[in-house]
GUPA-602131 format. One record per residue (C-alpha): residue in one letter; x, y, z. Coordinates in nm, 2 decimals, padded with zeros to 4 digits, always signed. Each point is the difference from the previous one (the first is absolute). Example, Ala and Ser with C-alpha at 12.3 -4.5 7.8 and 13.67 -1.06 7.14 Angstrom:
2
REC   aa        x        y        z
REC    A   +01.23   -00.45   +00.78
REC    S   +00.14   +00.34   -00.07
// end
This chain:
115
REC   aa        x        y        z
REC    X   +01.35   -00.70   -02.42
REC    X   +00.13   -00.27   +00.21
REC    X   -00.22   -00.04   +00.28
REC    X   -00.06   -00.26   +00.32
REC    X   -00.20   -00.01   +00.21
REC    X   -00.14   -00.17   +00.27
REC    X   -00.38   +00.04   +00.24
REC    X   +00.07   +00.31   +00.20
REC    X   +00.29   +00.09   -00.25
REC    X   +00.15   +00.16   -00.32
REC    X   +00.32   +00.09   -00.12
REC    X   +00.03   +00.14   -00.38
REC    X   +00.28   +00.11   -00.19
REC    X   +00.03   +00.19   -00.29
REC    X   +00.25   -00.08   -00.22
REC    X   +00.07   +00.19   -00.21
REC    X   +00.06   +00.29   +00.31
REC    X   +00.14   -00.22   +00.26
REC    X   -00.29   +00.07   +00.24
REC    X   -00.12   -00.30   +00.25
REC    X   -00.38   +00.09   +00.19
REC    X   -00.01   -00.20   +00.36
REC    X   -00.40   +00.06   +00.03
REC    X   -00.20   -00.19   +00.31
REC    X   +00.21   -00.18   +00.28
REC    X   +00.23   -00.31   -00.04
REC    X   -00.04   -00.25   +00.27
REC    X   +00.27   -00.33   -00.16
REC    X   +00.14   -00.20   +00.21
REC    X   +00.35   -00.05   -00.14
REC    X   +00.32   +00.09   -00.24
REC    X   -00.24   -00.27   -00.20
REC    X   -00.30   +00.12   -00.05
REC    X   +00.20   +00.33   -00.04
REC    X   +00.19   -00.13   -00.28
REC    X   -00.20   +00.11   -00.31
REC    X   -00.02   +00.39   +00.15
REC    X   +00.36   -00.05   +00.02
REC    X   +00.06   -00.12   -00.32
REC    X   -00.17   +00.27   -00.20
REC    X   +00.21   +00.28   +00.24
REC    X   +00.34   -00.17   -00.11
REC    X   -00.13   +00.03   -00.40
REC    X   -00.04   +00.34   +00.04
REC    X   +00.37   +00.03   +00.09
REC    X   +00.11   -00.09   -00.32
REC    X   -00.13   +00.20   -00.15
REC    X   +00.15   +00.28   -00.19
REC    X   -00.12   +00.26   +00.18
REC    X   +00.17   +00.26   +00.28
REC    X   -00.36   -00.04   +00.19
REC    X   -00.20   -00.23   +00.21
REC    X   -00.28   +00.17   +00.14
REC    X   -00.25   -00.23   +00.33
REC    X   -00.28   +00.19   +00.04
REC    X   -00.13   -00.20   +00.33
REC    X   -00.27   +00.29   +00.12
REC    X   -00.26   -00.18   -00.08
REC    X   +00.16   -00.33   +00.20
REC    X   -00.16   +00.03   +00.34
REC    X   +00.15   -00.32   +00.16
REC    X   +00.31   -00.14   -00.07
REC    X   +00.15   -00.32   +00.30
REC    X   +00.32   -00.09   +00.05
REC    X   +00.12   -00.22   -00.29
REC    X   -00.12   +00.27   -00.19
REC    X   +00.17   +00.22   +00.09
REC    X   +00.37   -00.27   +00.05
REC    X   -00.11   +00.02   -00.43
REC    X   +00.04   +00.33   -00.03
REC    X   +00.28   -00.01   +00.16
REC    X   +00.11   -00.29   -00.23
REC    X   -00.05   +00.23   -00.26
REC    X   +00.15   +00.35   +00.08
REC    X   +00.34   -00.23   +00.08
REC    X   -00.03   -00.04   -00.32
REC    X   -00.07   +00.29   -00.08
REC    X   +00.31   +00.13   +00.13
REC    X   +00.24   -00.28   -00.18
REC    X   -00.12   +00.17   -00.29
REC    X   +00.18   +00.34   -00.07
REC    X   -00.19   +00.11   -00.22
REC    X   -00.38   -00.01   +00.21
REC    X   -00.19   +00.32   +00.06
REC    X   -00.29   -00.17   +00.20
REC    X   -00.25   +00.26   +00.24
REC    X   -00.27   -00.15   +00.19
REC    X   -00.30   +00.18   +00.04
REC    X   -00.20   -00.05   +00.32
REC    X   -00.29   +00.17   +00.20
REC    X   +00.02   +00.20   +00.32
REC    X   -00.32   -00.15   +00.05
REC    X   +00.12   -00.34   +00.02
REC    X   +00.20   -00.03   +00.33
REC    X   +00.22   -00.28   -00.09
REC    X   +00.13   +00.20   -00.34
REC    X   +00.21   +00.27   +00.14
REC    X   +00.15   -00.22   +00.30
REC    X   +00.10   -00.29   -00.26
REC    X   +00.07   +00.19   -00.26
REC    X   +00.28   +00.18   +00.21
REC    X   +00.10   -00.35   +00.05
REC    X   +00.11   -00.13   -00.34
REC    X   +00.15   +00.34   -00.08
REC    X   +00.27   -00.14   +00.25
REC    X   +00.03   -00.25   -00.26
REC    X   +00.04   +00.19   -00.29
REC    X   +00.09   +00.40   +00.10
REC    X   -00.06   +00.11   -00.36
REC    X   -00.32   -00.17   +00.08
REC    X   -00.30   +00.36   -00.06
REC    X   -00.30   -00.04   +00.21
REC    X   -00.32   +00.27   -00.03
REC    X   -00.24   +00.00   +00.20
REC    X   -00.23   +00.20   +00.01
// end
């Protein structure tokens, strides 16, 4: 299992199930700081599996640079016709519903589940 972590966040990648779990608060300062996370996300797009799951239910905060990073990932996934991307979000985290809806505009086939 690969992981990236900082003072206030952790991202774990289960390479078998292609599930990425985000936890904490991502307040990195720009595209350069998010580069390693984006590279991890891009890595799952090259896998032979058809389904990628991003579980953000425990991600309490994501700044605009982080949302831009997720947008870039979704656009790249959209360009690969055979990739099925799913987000799991939480109704108790206000930004999840709004931001995930915006990501669906970038990739209409994007699956979003809010619990």
